[in-house]
C-alpha positions in Angstrom: 0.0 0.0 0.0 1.2 3.4 -0.9 1.3 6.1 1.7 0.3 9.6 0.6 2.1 12.5 2.2 0.1 15.7 2.5 1.9 18.8 1.2 2.0 21.6 3.8 4.0 23.2 6.6 4.4 22.0 10.1 3.6 24.1 13.0 7.4 24.4 13.8 8.1 25.7 10.3 5.4 28.4 10.5 6.6 29.5 14.0 10.2 29.8 12.6 9.0 32.0 9.8 7.1 34.2 12.1 10.1 34.5 14.4 12.3 35.6 11.5 9.8 38.1 10.3 9.6 39.6 13.8 13.3 39.9 14.2 13.6 41.6 10.8 10.8 44.0 11.6 12.5 44.8 15.0 15.9 45.5 13.2 14.2 47.8 10.7 12.4 49.7 13.5 15.6 50.1 15.5 17.5 51.5 12.5 14.8 53.9 11.6 14.3 55.1 15.3 18.0 55.9 15.7 17.9 58.8 13.2 20.4 61.0 15.0 20.4 64.4 16.5 20.1 66.3 13.2 17.0 64.5 12.1 15.5 65.0 15.6 16.2 68.7 15.5 14.7 69.0 12.0 11.6 67.3 13.2 11.4 69.6 16.3 11.8 72.6 14.0 9.1 71.4 11.7 6.8 70.9 14.6 7.5 74.5 15.7 6.7 75.7 12.2 3.4 73.8 12.0 2.3 75.0 15.4 3.2 78.6 14.7 1.4 78.6 11.3 -1.7 77.2 13.0 -1.6 80.0 15.7 -0.9 82.6 13.0 -4.0 81.4 11.2 -6.0 81.6 14.4 -4.7 85.1 14.9 -6.0 86.2 11.5 -9.4 84.5 12.1 -10.0 85.8 15.6 -8.4 89.3 15.2 -6.5 88.8 18.5 -2.9 89.6 19.2 -0.9 86.4 20.0 2.8 85.8 20.5 5.5 83.2 21.3 7.5 83.2 24.5 11.0 81.7 23.9 13.0 80.4 26.8 16.4 78.6 26.6 14.8 75.1 26.7 11.1 75.7 26.0 8.6 77.8 24.1 4.9 78.6 24.5 2.2 80.4 22.7 0.3 83.3 24.5 -2.6 85.6 23.7 -3.4 89.1 24.9 -6.5 89.6 26.9 -7.6 92.1 29.5 -4.1 93.7 29.6 -2.3 90.5 30.3 -0.5 87.8 28.2 -2.1 84.4 28.9 -0.7 81.1 27.9 -2.6 78.9 25.4 -3.0 75.9 27.8 -6.3 74.5 26.7 -4.9 73.0 23.5 -2.5 70.1 24.0 -0.7 70.8 20.7 -0.2 74.5 21.6 0.7 74.2 25.3 4.2 74.9 26.5 6.8 72.7 24.8 9.9 71.5 26.6 12.9 70.6 24.5 14.5 67.2 24.8 17.5 66.8 27.1 20.5 68.6 25.7 18.6 70.8 23.2 18.7 74.6 23.6 17.2 77.4 21.6 18.8 80.7 20.4 16.6 83.5 19.3 17.6 86.4 17.1 15.0 89.1 16.4 15.1 91.4 13.4 18.8 90.5 13.0 19.6 91.4 16.6 20.3 89.1 19.5 17.5 88.8 22.0 19.4 90.4 24.9 21.1 93.7 24.3 22.8 95.9 27.0 21.4 99.2 25.8 17.9 97.9 25.3 15.1 99.6 27.1 12.4 97.5 28.7 9.5 99.1 26.9 6.3 97.3 25.9 3.8 98.0 23.2 1.0 97.3 25.6 -0.2 99.0 28.7 1.8 97.9 31.7 0.9 98.4 35.4 2.6 101.2 37.3 3.8 98.6 39.9 6.5 96.2 38.6 5.0 92.7 38.4 6.5 90.1 40.6 8.6 87.2 39.2 5.6 84.9 39.9 3.3 87.2 37.9 5.9 87.3 35.0 5.7 83.5 34.9 1.9 83.5 34.8 1.8 86.3 32.2 5.0 86.2 30.2 5.5 88.8 27.5 6.3 87.3 24.1 9.4 88.0 22.1 7.8 87.1 18.8 4.5 88.9 18.0 1.8 87.4 15.8 -0.5 90.1 14.4 -4.1 89.9 13.2 -3.0 91.0 9.8 -1.1 87.8 9.3 2.3 89.5 9.9 4.7 88.7 12.7 8.0 89.8 14.1 10.9 88.8 11.9 13.1 86.2 13.7 15.6 83.4 13.4 15.2 80.6 16.0 18.0 78.0 16.1 17.6 74.6 17.8 21.0 73.4 19.0 22.1 70.0 20.3 25.5 68.4 20.9 26.1 65.2 18.9 27.9 62.1 20.2 31.1 63.2 18.6 31.2 66.5 20.5 30.0 68.4 17.4 27.0 70.7 17.3 23.8 69.9 15.3 21.6 72.9 14.4 18.2 73.4 12.9 17.2 77.0 12.0 13.6 78.3 11.6 13.4 81.7 9.9 10.3 83.8 10.0 9.8 87.0 8.0 7.6 90.0 8.7 5.0 88.7 6.2 4.3 85.6 8.3 6.3 83.2 6.2 8.2 80.4 8.0 11.0 78.3 6.5 13.3 75.6 7.8 16.7 77.2 7.2 17.2 80.6 5.6 14.9 81.3 2.7 17.9 82.1 0.4 19.6 78.7 1.2 18.7 75.5 -0.4 18.5 72.3 1.7 
């Protein structure tokens, strides 16, 4: 009598193929996830551009003054209401953003560094006669970058800076002009 053998795969063969596919997928995921500091900075800069464009559109639609407060390791969007600058906390995408460990920001306004020795501390908006406390300044920070209801904004260059593993510096620059256009890098440079 002739014994017929059924064509097919055993459970062990199927499990081996699944294991190999899983290991391959894990290797690909790890290689993509380890993109390096430059790609991470570019992604952070692009997120800043997208959020700023969204807030600028909201400024035009609402007719309200808004701004961006830039600190060394964080930024936040604020709006002007009842004589005070209030943070946009209600929207998760627009709430204060902390930079990753080791990333700092450097802001240049209208071609000038943010802090200047001869600069007067004047504001465009009404300020109280009593100097606000440092606690009040944290609650109501005045923005360095203004977003106007006309769609215009303060011209600026914001550089995201991180140290690489080889003690070099990676940078991503966001440039904004007075007409409300934002670019990754300077507009006259090609990436």
